[in-house]
KEDO-145942 format. One record per residue (C-alpha): residue in one letter; x, z, y. Coordinates in steps of 0.05 Angstrom, whole numbers, padded with zeros to 5 digits, always signed. Layout:
BEGIN
AXZY/...
***
This chain:
BEGIN
X+00000+00000+00000/X+00020-00011+00072/X+00013+00032+00133/X+00012+00103+00157/X-00033+00156+00126/X-00065+00212+00167/X-00106+00264+00131/X-00160+00288+00179/X-00217+00336+00181/X-00267+00284+00205/X-00252+00210+00195/X-00308+00189+00243/X-00279+00230+00300/X-00209+00205+00285/X-00234+00133+00287/X-00271+00143+00353/X-00210+00176+00384/X-00167+00117+00362/X-00214+00066+00393/X-00209+00104+00459/X-00133+00105+00455/X-00124+00033+00433/X-00175+00004+00482/X-00186-00060+00441/X-00217-00122+00472/X-00236-00150+00403/X-00258-00107+00345/X-00284-00126+00276/X-00333-00077+00246/X-00346-00057+00174/X-00404-00032+00132/X-00422+00028+00088/X-00437+00101+00097/X-00369+00120+00125/X-00372+00063+00176/X-00442+00086+00196/X-00415+00155+00214/X-00357+00123+00251/X-00404+00081+00294/X-00449+00141+00308/X-00388+00177+00334/X-00366+00117+00374/X-00434+00109+00407/X-00429+00181+00432/X-00358+00173+00459/X-00343+00163+00533/X-00283+00127+00561/X-00293+00060+00527/X-00297-00003+00569/X-00353-00035+00528/X-00366-00094+00575/X-00295-00119+00559/X-00304-00116+00483/X-00323-00173+00437/X-00350-00149+00369/X-00340-00186+00304/X-00354-00169+00231/X-00302-00168+00176/X-00353-00179+00121/X-00427-00187+00112/X-00481-00196+00060/X-00519-00261+00066/X-00584-00227+00086/X-00623-00225+00151/X-00595-00179+00204/X-00659-00138+00201/X-00647-00124+00127/X-00626-00053+00108/X-00568-00086+00070/X-00539-00119+00132/X-00474-00092+00160/X-00491-00122+00228/X-00560-00090+00225/X-00529-00022+00212/X-00478-00031+00267/X-00532-00051+00316/X-00575+00009+00297/X-00519+00059+00305/X-00477+00029+00360/X-00488-00040+00388/X-00559-00030+00412/X-00534+00030+00453/X-00472+00004+00488/X-00463-00057+00534/X-00413-00098+00494/X-00391-00165+00522/X-00416-00204+00462/X-00431-00197+00388/X-00408-00253+00342/X-00455-00252+00282/X-00421-00271+00218/X-00485-00285+00180/X-00514-00327+00236/X-00451-00370+00244/X-00431-00376+00171/X-00363-00380+00139/X-00339-00448+00166/X-00358-00434+00239/X-00330-00363+00236/X-00266-00389+00207/X-00259-00438+00264/X-00276-00384+00314/X-00222-00338+00288/X-00171-00394+00288/X-00187-00406+00362/X-00189-00332+00381/X-00122-00312+00352/X-00106-00240+00332/X-00162-00189+00333/X-00141-00124+00366/X-00173-00077+00316/X-00202-00090+00246/X-00240-00032+00216/X-00241-00028+00140/X-00267+00018+00086/X-00248+00032+00014/X-00296+00021-00043/X-00296+00063-00107/X-00268+00003-00144/X-00213-00008-00093/X-00246-00065-00055/X-00244-00072+00020/X-00286-00118+00064/X-00318-00161+00009/X-00252-00171-00027/X-00266-00145-00097/X-00219-00137-00156/X-00214-00203-00192/X-00247-00243-00137/X-00221-00313-00122/X-00225-00294-00048/X-00163-00251-00057/X-00120-00313-00069/X-00145-00355-00011/X-00088-00369+00038/X-00114-00430+00076/X-00177-00399+00106/X-00194-00338+00147/X-00266-00331+00125/X-00298-00349+00059/X-00364-00342+00023/X-00357-00304-00042/X-00399-00275-00098/X-00424-00204-00101/X-00390-00156-00149/X-00437-00098-00138/X-00510-00089-00117/X-00544-00119-00079/X-00527-00182-00117/X-00527-00231-00059/X-00469-00274-00035/X-00423-00246+00018/X-00381-00272+00075/X-00313-00240+00085/X-00248-00242+00121/X-00192-00262+00075/X-00127-00223+00070/X-00096-00275+00114/X-00148-00262+00169/X-00137-00187+00164/X-00061-00197+00167/X-00069-00229+00236/X-00098-00165+00266/X-00058-00124+00314/X-00084-00060+00283/X-00122-00048+00218/X-00155+00019+00211/X-00182+00045+00144/X-00230+00104+00142/X-00236+00137+00074/X-00283+00194+00060/X-00326+00220+00002/X-00311+00247-00067/X-00333+00180-00097/X-00271+00149-00064/X-00222+00199-00094/X-00201+00157-00154/X-00195+00093-00114/X-00152+00129-00062/X-00107+00158-00116/X-00098+00088-00146/X-00083+00055-00079/X-00035+00110-00060/X+00002+00104-00126/X+00014+00030-00113/X-00036+00000-00162/X-00053-00072-00147/X-00121-00064-00115/X-00150-00106-00058/X-00145-00050-00006/X-00073-00039-00025/X-00056-00111-00009/X-00076-00106+00064/X-00020-00117+00113/X-00018-00126+00189/X+00025-00109+00249/X-00002-00038+00244/X-00043-00006+00188/X-00071+00064+00196/X-00107+00102+00141/X-00153+00159+00163/X-00167+00197+00099/X-00209+00260+00091/X-00168+00322+00077/X-00212+00333+00016/X-00177+00273-00016/X-00107+00295+00000/X-00094+00323-00069/
***
């Protein structure tokens, strides 16, 4: 695995503090329960120049934004509907090809937020997925490896590697085994992530 590990009491607070410090102008959001708590914390935080920030999504299920399975829908509910961001670039609305072209044109994203799945996946890059080996695209459509069984859109490892700062937030007992495996150097998708800076905020409960 790459990057610096910080064991923290509250990963959501640590993430919000980092966003304030980094002051990104482009940020790619994630999905899942830990991300939801991070975005709740971010919505309550002052000192962020929201009108200067463009929001992207690192992965998404191919479902309507209003679906409870939508990462964008969750992010809007917890954060984006409450802060005046410059613009939101919807991954599901644009699709893989248009988003790929958009990323190529934009250049490096300032901050990419990622999580860790119990199987070691991150974004929608699952163990054994063909998407892990894609090097000539920044965004691909890929098959689901866990419910809900709908196709997904995801940044590739190449797209993530272009980021100026990648931040993982890892919390919950169900992540303990995956974190142990990543930390030990097992070849899991999350462990393959590399970028200029990679920071892991991990709950102290998983430090053992």
